[in-house]
VOGU-3710 file (C-alpha; in Angstrom, 3 decimals, decimal comma):
1> miasiiphvd> 0,000/0,000/0,000  1,270/3,456/-0,970  -0,209/6,535/0,726  0,065/9,929/-0,937  -1,330/13,428/-0,501  -3,268/15,836/-2,709  -2,945/19,191/-0,880  -5,979/20,884/-2,476  -9,017/19,775/-4,443  -7,890/21,732/-7,513
11> dlhadqlvnr> -4,690/19,647/-7,625  -6,606/16,404/-8,186  -6,582/14,875/-11,690  -8,683/11,972/-12,940  -5,688/9,759/-13,801  -4,656/9,771/-10,144  -7,850/7,963/-9,150  -7,444/4,681/-11,023  -7,500/1,682/-8,653  -7,100/3,921/-5,625
21> tvvmidvfra> -8,960/4,715/-2,444  -9,551/8,413/-1,783  -9,985/9,789/1,719  -11,584/13,227/1,501  -10,622/15,505/4,389  -12,223/18,886/5,056  -11,857/19,327/8,808  -13,349/22,843/8,977  -16,102/21,742/8,375  -17,637/19,479/5,746
31> sscivtalan> -15,962/16,196/6,772  -16,773/16,826/10,418  -20,424/17,588/9,605  -20,781/14,487/7,414  -19,300/12,196/10,057  -21,430/13,787/12,784  -24,636/13,576/10,741  -24,242/9,906/9,880  -23,172/9,038/13,427  -26,394/10,689/14,592
41> galfilpaet> -28,582/8,573/12,340  -28,845/10,493/9,054  -29,720/8,125/6,226  -27,386/9,624/3,635  -25,601/12,752/2,471  -26,235/13,750/-1,130  -23,446/16,138/-2,200  -24,301/18,934/-4,619  -21,722/21,051/-6,397  -23,725/24,278/-6,466
51> vskarelatv> -26,288/25,987/-4,276  -28,844/25,929/-7,092  -28,290/22,199/-7,595  -28,783/21,593/-3,873  -32,087/23,481/-3,963  -33,129/21,389/-6,973  -32,249/18,085/-5,255  -33,919/18,895/-1,942  -37,275/17,147/-1,697  -40,011/16,810/0,906
61> gtlsggerfg> -38,596/14,914/3,869  -34,983/15,709/2,904  -32,959/18,335/4,743  -30,662/20,851/3,080  -27,377/21,959/4,583  -24,098/23,667/3,795  -22,366/26,986/3,295  -20,596/29,261/0,874  -17,387/30,960/1,957  -18,173/30,095/5,568
71> kslegfdlgn> -21,660/31,592/5,623  -24,950/29,723/6,043  -27,284/29,591/3,053  -30,629/31,342/3,013  -33,538/28,941/3,187  -31,402/25,905/4,069  -32,363/23,787/7,063  -28,812/23,368/8,358  -25,573/25,267/8,224  -22,033/23,890/8,288
81> spadyskdrv> -21,579/23,474/12,042  -21,315/19,949/13,485  -23,768/20,989/16,213  -26,419/21,566/13,522  -26,382/17,837/12,747  -27,682/16,636/16,096  -29,645/13,401/16,466  -32,952/15,171/17,026  -32,565/17,050/13,741  -31,084/14,479/11,363
91> knkgivmttt> -32,033/10,977/12,518  -33,737/9,015/9,725  -33,396/11,965/7,330  -31,520/12,335/4,073  -29,446/15,505/3,695  -28,558/17,390/0,529  -25,288/19,199/1,231  -23,251/21,768/-0,650  -20,078/23,416/0,642  -17,354/25,561/-0,839
101> ngtrallkan> -14,731/22,800/-1,071  -15,725/19,577/0,714  -18,639/18,448/-1,443  -16,789/19,611/-4,558  -13,882/17,373/-3,557  -16,211/14,384/-3,126  -17,761/14,878/-6,541  -14,386/15,379/-8,214  -13,106/12,120/-6,691  -16,062/10,030/-7,850
111> raseirvgcf> -13,993/7,911/-10,253  -11,902/6,458/-7,447  -12,364/2,775/-6,625  -13,452/3,734/-3,108  -14,125/7,047/-1,357  -14,087/7,500/2,389  -14,601/10,638/4,491  -12,068/11,264/7,233  -11,288/13,832/9,900  -10,133/13,925/13,520
121> lnasscakai> -13,546/12,697/14,686  -13,019/9,252/13,131  -9,243/9,115/12,598  -8,489/5,679/14,079  -11,506/4,036/12,438  -10,599/5,648/9,122  -7,119/4,123/9,296  -8,614/0,668/9,919  -11,023/1,070/7,007  -8,190/2,072/4,661
131> rglhrdvifl> -6,117/-0,923/5,642  -9,061/-3,225/5,042  -9,413/-2,034/1,430  -5,875/-3,231/0,479  -5,392/-0,510/-2,115  -3,141/2,504/-2,611  -4,705/5,523/-0,931  -4,816/9,227/-1,700  -5,565/11,687/1,081  -7,461/14,487/-0,645
141> cagtrggfsl> -7,226/17,640/1,448  -10,080/19,900/0,371  -8,207/23,089/1,301  -9,551/26,594/1,456  -9,511/29,633/-0,796  -7,378/27,956/-3,422  -4,677/26,644/-1,098  -3,652/23,989/1,392  -5,272/24,039/4,860  -3,174/23,185/7,905
151> edgmaagcil> -6,049/21,440/9,703  -6,662/19,113/6,743  -2,980/18,229/6,619  -2,816/17,520/10,340  -5,878/15,261/10,141  -4,241/13,388/7,252  -1,106/13,075/9,375  -3,150/11,742/12,276  -4,823/9,071/10,131  -1,459/8,165/8,581
161> hhlleinpaa> 0,042/7,738/12,034  -2,674/5,245/12,964  -2,348/3,525/9,588  1,360/2,891/10,172  0,614/1,564/13,644  -1,608/-1,170/12,194  0,231/-1,586/8,869  3,956/-0,837/9,304  4,607/-1,982/5,726  2,617/0,920/4,254
171> elsdqahalr> 4,741/3,226/2,092  4,326/6,985/2,517  5,106/9,644/-0,057  7,378/12,471/1,093  4,369/14,746/1,629  2,636/12,024/3,624  5,760/11,579/5,772  5,898/15,327/6,357  2,273/15,527/7,467  2,601/12,529/9,772
181> lgylscrehl> 5,676/14,065/11,412  3,912/17,419/11,605  0,979/15,841/13,402  3,241/13,996/15,851  5,090/17,200/16,672  1,933/19,138/17,570  -0,642/16,548/18,641  -0,485/17,650/22,286  -1,322/21,231/21,265  -3,636/20,766/18,287
191> teiltmsqag> -6,321/23,173/19,428  -3,844/25,937/20,149  -2,030/25,437/16,856  -5,072/25,051/14,614  -6,767/28,137/16,020  -3,868/29,913/14,314  -4,531/28,376/10,894  -6,175/30,638/8,339  -9,464/28,745/8,501  -9,282/28,538/12,297
201> rrliargyrr> -8,847/32,292/12,605  -11,777/32,897/10,281  -14,041/30,577/12,280  -13,218/32,339/15,523  -13,655/35,785/13,956  -17,140/34,766/12,800  -18,135/33,467/16,212  -17,691/29,745/15,455  -15,157/28,817/18,120  -17,427/25,972/19,227
211> dlldclqkdr> -17,211/24,527/15,708  -13,435/24,523/15,892  -13,500/22,670/19,208  -16,135/20,200/17,959  -14,098/19,437/14,830  -10,909/18,719/16,791  -12,294/15,977/19,055  -10,267/12,899/18,190  -11,965/9,524/17,682  -15,369/10,672/18,871
221> ydivprwqqg> -17,064/8,357/16,368  -16,222/4,990/14,862  -18,074/5,330/11,556  -16,261/5,951/8,274  -18,637/7,444/5,688  -18,340/5,988/2,193  -19,451/6,863/-1,310  -22,095/4,626/-2,854  -23,937/5,462/-6,064  -23,652/9,208/-5,693
231> riis> -24,440/9,345/-1,990  -22,410/9,210/1,211  -23,611/6,576/3,639  -22,285/5,084/6,874
//
């Protein structure tokens, strides 16, 4: 197994997906919302690339959620905060979701052999799921505003660390090695360090400090969302 990194969704090309597993990571906040929603009993997440497409796909009995450039969408049932996806709101409901980068990354990766959704909330379980697929894996960091996001890289490093613990024979690309070492060097101070990332600073400035703290809880859930016929399920 070879593990490599795509630092931003725009860096992903179709030929990189052949016979590979993709782990989409968008810590702040799409991955964290997807994991939380499915852990709380949502039936599925249906990703939509645009706001207009999400409105078109939303039907009676289906919730709509997401954001654009960090802001909630008018008329949508849910925003992009993990707390929005509580059990009392999402259990036994399907959710149409559109976000600036996370859902776009999922849709762009749809030719991969397998797609999983990872973040800090399910890091250990994600590593186990990857190992069980016995295939080279790409960690697709969704990024933000056209560039790499520190929190996505640290979550990839966290999952890689657990992957090597259970599969020491896994080969890591140089970028993957760097992110794993970066995670190990700051894992005792993740909250402090990631509040200083660009996305972390923006969340706090907009009053979403709780979101940041919710997204950085390690191994809160044991589910690993997966792509199946255009939807994300648990």
